[in-house]
C-alpha positions in Angstrom: 19.0 -24.1 6.3 19.8 -20.3 6.4 17.1 -18.0 8.0 17.4 -14.8 6.6 15.9 -11.0 6.8 17.5 -7.8 5.5 18.3 -4.6 7.2 16.5 -1.3 5.5 18.7 2.0 5.7 16.5 4.2 3.5 14.8 7.9 4.1 11.0 7.8 5.1 8.5 7.5 1.9 7.0 10.6 3.1 4.2 10.8 0.1 3.1 7.5 1.7 3.2 8.4 5.4 1.6 11.9 5.1 -1.1 11.2 2.2 -1.8 7.7 2.4 -3.2 5.6 -0.6 -3.6 8.8 -2.3 0.3 9.3 -1.8 0.9 6.2 -3.1 -1.3 6.2 -5.7 0.6 9.6 -6.9 4.2 7.5 -6.9 2.5 4.7 -9.0 1.4 6.8 -11.3 4.8 9.1 -11.7 6.3 5.2 -11.9 4.3 4.2 -14.9 5.1 8.1 -16.6 8.6 7.7 -16.3 9.1 4.1 -18.2 6.3 4.5 -20.7 6.8 8.0 -21.4 10.1 7.1 -23.7 8.5 4.2 -25.0 5.5 6.7 -26.4 8.1 9.3 -27.6 10.0 6.6 -29.3 6.7 5.4 -31.3 5.7 9.0 -32.0 9.2 9.8 -33.7 8.6 6.8 -35.9 4.8 7.8 -36.7 6.1 11.4 -37.3 8.7 10.2 -40.0 5.7 9.1 -42.3 3.0 11.8 -41.6 2.0 14.2 -39.6 1.2 13.5 -35.6 -2.6 13.9 -35.3 -5.5 12.0 -34.1 -5.6 9.2 -31.8 -1.7 9.0 -31.6 -1.8 12.3 -29.6 -4.1 11.1 -27.0 -1.2 9.6 -25.2 0.4 13.3 -25.5 -2.3 14.7 -23.4 -2.7 12.1 -20.9 1.4 12.2 -20.0 0.8 15.8 -19.8 -2.5 15.7 -17.2 -0.5 13.1 -15.2 3.4 15.3 -14.9 2.3 16.9 -11.9 2.4 13.3 -10.2 6.3 13.4 -11.7 6.7 15.7 -8.4 6.2 13.0 -6.0 8.6 10.4 -7.2 11.5 13.5 -7.2 10.4 14.2 -4.0 9.7 10.9 -2.9 11.9 10.4 0.3 11.5 12.6 3.4 14.5 13.8 5.7 13.7 11.1 8.2 15.6 7.4 7.9 13.6 4.9 8.9 14.8 2.5 11.5 13.4 -0.8 9.8 10.4 -2.5 11.3 8.9 -2.7 8.4 10.4 -3.7 5.7 12.3 -5.3 7.2 13.8 -5.4 10.7 11.2 -7.5 11.4 12.6 -10.2 9.2 15.8 -10.1 10.8 14.1 -10.3 14.6 12.1 -13.6 13.4 15.2 -14.8 12.1 17.1 -14.3 15.6 14.1 -15.6 17.1 13.9 -18.8 15.3 17.7 -19.6 15.9 17.3 -18.6 19.6 14.6 -21.4 19.5 16.8 -23.9 17.9 20.0 -23.5 20.1 17.3 -24.7 22.9 17.1 -28.0 21.1 19.4 -28.6 18.6 18.5 -30.6 15.0 20.8 -33.4 14.5 22.5 -33.5 11.1 21.0 -29.9 10.2 23.3 -26.7 10.7 21.2 -23.3 11.1 22.6 -20.2 9.9 21.2 -16.8 11.1 22.1 -14.0 8.2 21.1 -10.5 7.8 21.5 -9.4 4.6 22.4 -5.7 3.7 21.8 -3.3 0.7 18.7 -4.9 -0.2 17.2 -1.6 -1.3 19.7 -1.2 -3.9 18.6 -4.3 -6.2 19.3 -7.0 -3.6 23.1 -6.6 -3.6 23.9 -8.1 0.0 22.2 -11.0 -0.6 23.9 -11.5 -4.5 27.0 -11.0 -3.0 26.7 -13.8 -0.3 25.3 -16.4 -2.7 27.9 -15.5 -5.3 30.7 -15.4 -2.5 29.6 -18.9 -0.9 27.8 -20.6 -3.9 30.4 -23.6 -3.8 30.0 -24.0 -0.2 26.3 -23.7 0.1 25.7 -26.1 -2.9 27.9 -29.0 -0.9 26.5 -28.3 2.0 22.6 -28.7 0.4 21.7 -25.4 1.8 18.3 -24.1 1.7 17.0 -20.1 2.2 14.0 -19.1 4.0 13.9 -15.5 3.9 11.8 -13.0 5.8 10.3 -10.1 4.1 7.8 -7.4 5.9 6.5 -9.5 8.7 3.7 -6.9 9.8 0.3 -9.2 10.3 0.1 -13.0 11.1 -2.7 -12.9 9.5 -1.2 -12.2 6.1 1.3 -14.8 6.6 2.4 -16.0 2.9 4.1 -18.3 1.0 5.5 -16.7 -2.0 5.8 -19.5 -4.9 7.0 -16.9 -7.3 8.6 -13.1 -7.5 7.1 -11.5 -11.3 9.7 -8.8 -11.3 12.6 -11.3 -11.1 10.9 -13.8 -13.3 12.2 -16.6 -10.5 9.7 -19.4 -9.3 10.8 -21.0 -6.4 10.9 -24.9 -6.1 7.6 -26.7 -5.9 8.6 -29.3 -3.5 9.9 -26.6 -0.9 6.7 -24.6 -1.3 4.7 -28.1 -0.5 7.0 -28.7 2.5 6.2 -25.3 4.0 2.8 -25.6 3.2 2.7 -28.9 5.3 4.9 -27.6 8.3 1.8 -24.6 8.5 -0.7 -27.2 8.4 0.8 -29.4 10.7 1.1 -26.5 13.2 -2.5 -25.5 12.3 -1.3 -21.5 11.1 -3.6 -19.9 8.6 -1.3 -19.0 5.5 -1.7 -18.1 1.5 0.5 -18.8 -0.9 0.9 -16.6 -3.7 3.1 -14.5 -6.5 4.9 -11.6 -5.3 3.1 -9.1 -8.1 5.7 -6.1 -7.6 9.3 -5.4 -5.9 11.5 -8.5 -4.9 13.1 -10.4 -1.9 16.6 -11.7 -1.3 15.2 -14.9 -2.2 15.2 -14.4 -6.0 19.1 -13.6 -5.4 19.8 -17.2 -4.1 17.2 -18.3 -7.0 18.9 -16.6 -9.8 22.2 -18.2 -8.5 20.6 -21.4 -8.8 20.4 -21.9 -5.0 17.5 -23.4 -3.5 15.2 -20.9 -1.3 11.9 -19.6 -0.6 10.2 -16.2 0.8 7.7 -15.6 3.5 6.1 -12.7 3.9 3.8 -10.8 6.3 2.1 -8.3 4.6 -1.3 -8.1 2.1 0.4 -8.2 -1.4 -2.6 -7.5 -3.0 -2.4 -3.8 -1.9 0.1 -1.0 -0.9 0.6 -0.4 2.6 1.1 3.1 4.0 3.1 1.6 6.7 5.8 0.4 4.4 9.0 2.5 5.0 
């Protein structure tokens, strides 16, 4: 069983820190604008090939002009202060270490526990992808399972992630059920839902065909200004 978190090394999301929910809103609007603007320009180019642009086809153009100031929040997203990573995700590393210490007191029979701190999670899960690729045959031979912890902030928001939308990953149902049983037997409240945005290191293992599961401890239905 691999118990893992990841080390963050990013500069502070200054718009989130200073403007809280409004700063998050600006970043979100800017993100949609960056993705959708090229799509709209392509459609507009095709449309103007057949007829002059007018009417409803021009409404998105005016909308993009209106939201264009929000793009500044994306270009100046990071401040000058590095984040030590308590949220996200030094908390996941700390929890993995604590679990390792507990299991070292009463060692399991026929089960090896490995504690991992993945690096380079922010640039597309590169650390966990590299580990999964380098050790894939060994992990398969050992029947290894990854239990990944991410953004462990609020115990009332402990959530078993059964799938991750951004990476098209769906975690094995039998692992999800076993984790649910563990929570229930320990009388610990939990939630179960898909991760709507972003990705965890569990995705890297699942994409490589390795059994994995992720647990988060932050409300995934809304942005948290404490994030980064």
